[in-house]
C-alpha positions in Angstrom: -19.9 -10.3 -10.2 -16.9 -9.8 -8.1 -13.4 -10.0 -9.4 -10.8 -12.7 -8.4 -7.7 -11.4 -7.0 -5.8 -12.5 -10.0 -8.2 -10.5 -12.2 -7.8 -7.4 -9.8 -4.0 -7.7 -10.1 -4.2 -7.8 -13.9 -6.7 -4.9 -14.1 -4.3 -2.7 -12.1 -1.4 -3.5 -14.3 -3.6 -3.0 -17.5 -4.8 0.3 -16.4 -1.2 1.8 -15.9 0.1 0.2 -19.1 -2.7 2.0 -20.8 -1.3 5.2 -19.4 2.1 4.5 -20.7 3.8 2.8 -17.9 6.3 -0.2 -18.3 5.0 -3.2 -16.7 8.0 -4.4 -14.4 8.4 -7.8 -12.8 8.3 -8.1 -9.0 11.8 -8.1 -7.5 12.9 -10.8 -5.1 11.9 -10.7 -1.5 15.5 -10.6 -0.7 17.0 -7.3 -1.8 20.1 -7.3 -3.8 20.8 -3.6 -3.9 20.0 -2.4 -0.3 21.9 -3.6 2.8 19.6 -1.7 5.1 16.7 -4.0 4.3 16.2 -7.6 5.5 13.3 -8.2 3.2 11.7 -6.3 0.4 8.9 -4.3 2.1 7.6 -1.9 -0.5 7.2 -1.7 -4.3 9.8 1.2 -4.5 12.7 -0.8 -3.1 13.7 -2.0 -6.6 13.6 1.7 -7.7 15.5 3.2 -4.7 18.6 4.1 -6.9 16.3 5.5 -9.7 14.7 7.9 -7.2 18.1 8.8 -5.8 19.4 9.7 -9.5 22.0 6.9 -9.2 20.4 4.7 -11.8 18.6 5.4 -15.0 16.1 3.2 -16.8 14.8 3.3 -20.3 11.4 4.3 -19.1 10.1 7.1 -16.8 6.8 5.4 -15.7 6.5 2.0 -14.2 4.0 -0.3 -12.6 4.4 -3.5 -10.6 2.9 -6.1 -8.3 5.6 -6.4 -5.9 6.0 -9.4 -3.2 6.5 -7.9 0.1 7.3 -9.1 3.7 6.8 -6.9 6.7 8.1 -8.8 9.8 10.4 -6.3 11.4 12.1 -3.0 11.1 10.5 0.3 10.4 7.5 -1.1 8.6 6.5 -4.0 10.9 3.1 -5.6 10.8 3.9 -8.8 12.6 2.1 -8.2 15.8 -1.1 -7.1 14.1 -1.4 -10.3 11.9 -4.6 -12.2 12.6 -5.9 -9.5 15.1 -7.0 -7.0 12.5 -8.8 -7.5 9.3 -6.0 -6.1 7.1 -2.4 -6.8 8.2 -0.1 -9.5 6.9 3.4 -10.4 7.0 3.5 -11.2 3.4 1.4 -9.3 0.8 1.5 -8.0 -2.7 1.8 -4.2 -3.2 0.4 -2.8 -6.4 2.3 0.3 -7.6 2.8 3.0 -10.2 5.7 5.0 -10.2 6.9 8.3 -12.0 10.6 9.0 -12.3 10.7 12.7 -12.8 7.8 12.5 -15.3 4.2 13.2 -13.8 3.6 14.5 -10.3 0.8 15.2 -7.9 -2.0 16.2 -10.4 -1.7 13.1 -12.7 -1.0 10.7 -9.7 -4.2 11.7 -8.1 -6.3 11.7 -11.1 -5.1 8.2 -12.2 -6.0 6.8 -8.8 -9.5 8.4 -8.9 -10.0 7.0 -12.4 -8.9 3.5 -11.6 -11.0 3.4 -8.4 -14.2 5.0 -9.6 -14.3 4.5 -13.4 -17.1 2.4 -14.6 -14.7 0.3 -16.7 -12.4 -0.3 -13.9 -13.1 -0.8 -10.1 -16.2 1.5 -10.2 -16.2 2.0 -6.5 -18.9 4.3 -5.0 -17.3 7.9 -4.6 -19.1 8.7 -1.5 -17.3 5.7 0.3 -13.9 7.2 -0.4 -12.1 9.4 2.0 -8.6 11.0 1.7 -5.8 12.4 3.8 -3.0 14.7 2.9 0.0 16.0 4.8 -0.9 19.1 6.9 0.9 21.6 4.8 0.3 20.1 1.4 -2.2 22.7 0.1 -1.5 21.5 -3.5 -2.7 17.9 -2.9 -5.6 19.2 -0.8 -6.9 21.6 -3.7 -6.5 18.9 -6.4 -8.7 16.5 -4.4 -11.2 19.4 -3.5 -11.5 21.3 -6.7 -10.6 18.9 -9.5 -11.7 15.6 -8.2 -14.6 17.2 -6.2 -14.3 15.3 -2.9 -16.2 17.3 -0.1 -14.1 19.0 2.4 -15.4 16.9 5.1 -13.8 13.8 3.7 -10.4 15.4 3.0 -8.4 15.3 6.2 -5.1 17.1 7.0 -2.7 14.9 9.1 0.1 16.8 10.9 3.3 15.7 12.7 2.9 13.4 15.7 3.4 15.4 18.8 5.2 18.1 16.7 8.1 15.9 15.7 9.2 17.1 12.1 8.0 14.7 9.6 6.7 12.2 12.0 3.4 11.8 10.3 1.4 9.1 8.7 1.3 11.4 5.8 5.0 11.8 5.4 6.3 8.6 4.1 10.0 7.5 4.8 11.6 4.2 3.4 13.7 4.0 6.6 15.9 6.2 8.8 17.6 7.4 5.6 16.7 7.5 2.0 13.9 8.6 -0.3 10.8 10.2 1.4 8.2 12.8 1.0 4.6 13.9 1.7 1.9 11.5 0.9 -1.8 11.4 0.2 -3.9 8.2 1.4 -7.2 6.9 0.1 -9.6 5.1 2.5 -12.6 3.0 1.9 -15.5 3.3 4.3 -16.9 -0.4 4.9 -19.9 1.0 6.6 -21.4 1.8 9.9 -21.9 -1.8 10.9 -18.1 -2.1 11.5 -16.5 -0.3 14.4 -13.9 2.4 13.7 -13.5 6.0 12.9 -12.1 8.0 10.0 -8.4 8.6 9.8 -7.1 11.2 12.5 -10.0 10.2 15.0 -9.5 8.4 18.2 -11.2 5.4 16.6 -9.0 5.3 13.4 -7.4 2.0 14.3 -10.8 0.1 13.9 -11.6 -1.8 10.7 -14.3 0.5 9.2 -12.1 2.9 7.4 -9.4 1.0 5.6 -6.4 2.6 3.7 -6.4 1.3 0.4 -3.8 3.2 -1.5 -0.8 5.5 -0.5 0.4 8.1 -3.1 3.8 9.3 -2.1 5.3 12.4 -3.6 9.0 11.6 -3.4 10.9 14.9 -2.9 13.7 14.4 -0.4 16.7 12.1 0.5 16.8 11.8 4.2 20.3 11.9 5.7 21.6 10.2 8.7 21.5 13.4 10.6 17.9 14.0 9.7 18.3 16.7 7.1 16.3 16.6 4.0 18.2 16.8 0.7 16.0 17.5 -2.5 15.9 14.6 -4.8 17.2 15.3 -8.4 13.7 15.0 -9.7 10.3 15.1 -7.8 8.8 11.7 -8.4 5.9 9.6 -7.5 5.8 6.2 -5.6 2.4 4.5 -4.8 1.4 1.5 -3.0 -2.0 -0.4 -2.9 -2.4 -3.5 -0.9 -3.7 -6.2 -3.3 -5.5 -8.1 -0.5 -7.2 -4.9 0.8 -8.6 -3.8 -2.4 -9.7 -7.4 -3.1 -11.7 -7.4 0.1 -13.5 -4.2 -1.1 -14.1 -5.5 -4.6 -15.2 -9.0 -3.3 -17.6 -7.4 -0.9 -16.1 -8.8 2.2 -15.0 -6.9 5.4 -11.7 -8.8 6.0 -8.7 -9.7 3.9 -8.9 -13.1 5.4 -12.2 -13.6 3.6 -10.9 -13.0 0.0 -10.4 -15.9 -2.3 -6.7 -16.1 -1.6 -7.1 -16.8 2.0 -10.5 -18.6 2.3 -9.3 -21.9 0.8 -6.2 -21.8 2.8 -7.9 -21.1 6.1 -10.4 -23.9 5.4 -7.4 -26.3 4.7 -5.8 -25.3 8.0 -9.0 -25.9 9.9 -9.3 -29.3 8.3 -5.7 -30.3 9.4 -6.2 -28.9 12.9 -9.7 -29.9 13.5 -10.8 -26.2 14.3 -14.4 -25.4 13.6 -14.6 -21.6 13.8 -13.0 -20.2 10.6 -12.9 -16.8 12.3 -10.4 -18.2 14.8 -7.4 -15.8 15.0 -4.9 -18.6 15.2 -6.1 -19.8 11.9 -5.5 -16.5 10.2 -2.1 -16.4 11.8 -1.1 -19.8 10.5 -2.5 -19.1 7.0 -0.6 -15.8 6.9 2.6 -17.4 8.0 2.3 -20.3 5.5 2.0 -17.8 2.7 5.2 -15.9 3.9 7.2 -19.1 4.3 6.2 -20.4 0.9 7.2 -17.2 -1.0 10.4 -16.7 1.1 11.5 -20.3 0.2 10.6 -19.7 -3.3 13.0 -16.7 -3.2 15.7 -18.7 -1.7 15.4 -18.2 2.0 15.7 -21.7 3.4 14.7 -22.3 7.2 17.3 -23.9 9.4 17.0 -25.2 12.9 
């Protein structure tokens, strides 16, 4: 029996609470501590000053389900909405965070336990692929020697055209701020869907879907591009709730999960559309969600 999206969200939070993480409420979609952002676009936004050593909490481990909007700036999914199975302007990012507590070993082991554990998400291990930053031998060895993923399903991703740190596996909040190498986990939906593994010419297809990004926060990028070490190496992870829901509800598209199916049917009923796979219906449903949550957080539309 598949889990509802609400049950998946709760299971994620429960898992990390059982690992000593403080469950922290989502912050507003309108950042109150970062003038460089128009909207909250990642789970780590509310913890930016903690990573930088400018703020201290009474906990060193946290977990959240953060409301996010990506409709511009460095992390912009607007043009892909409705045309891929996995992109949205509004989505929820499930995350676990370590502020100078655990690092690569525990972050990877926690992710594997949640994804494949019989009492948790129980995903088939052979469907999971991972990427690591090209020079991150430590993460590679953890995946290969401790977790046991075969080498052919561990892919090193380097810098794009040799540009330093311009890699899908080196996460940066923006032009400045906390950043570091990351390891990403992908789910293979099967050969009946077009697409290739990460790093291949067909990687933009919908067969191999990134479901979790585990960032090893080590640096504070300066305006001139230099990388200053953070006070304490930390962990910032992000899992798209809608993406993992598609996997656990045994559908190939985020737009087929319980959160979207009812909304798309309602839009079709109002518009008279008969093809529920119509891309325009997906765009309308996505934008309705974004508008609803932005209005709830005080962003009022004007003419």
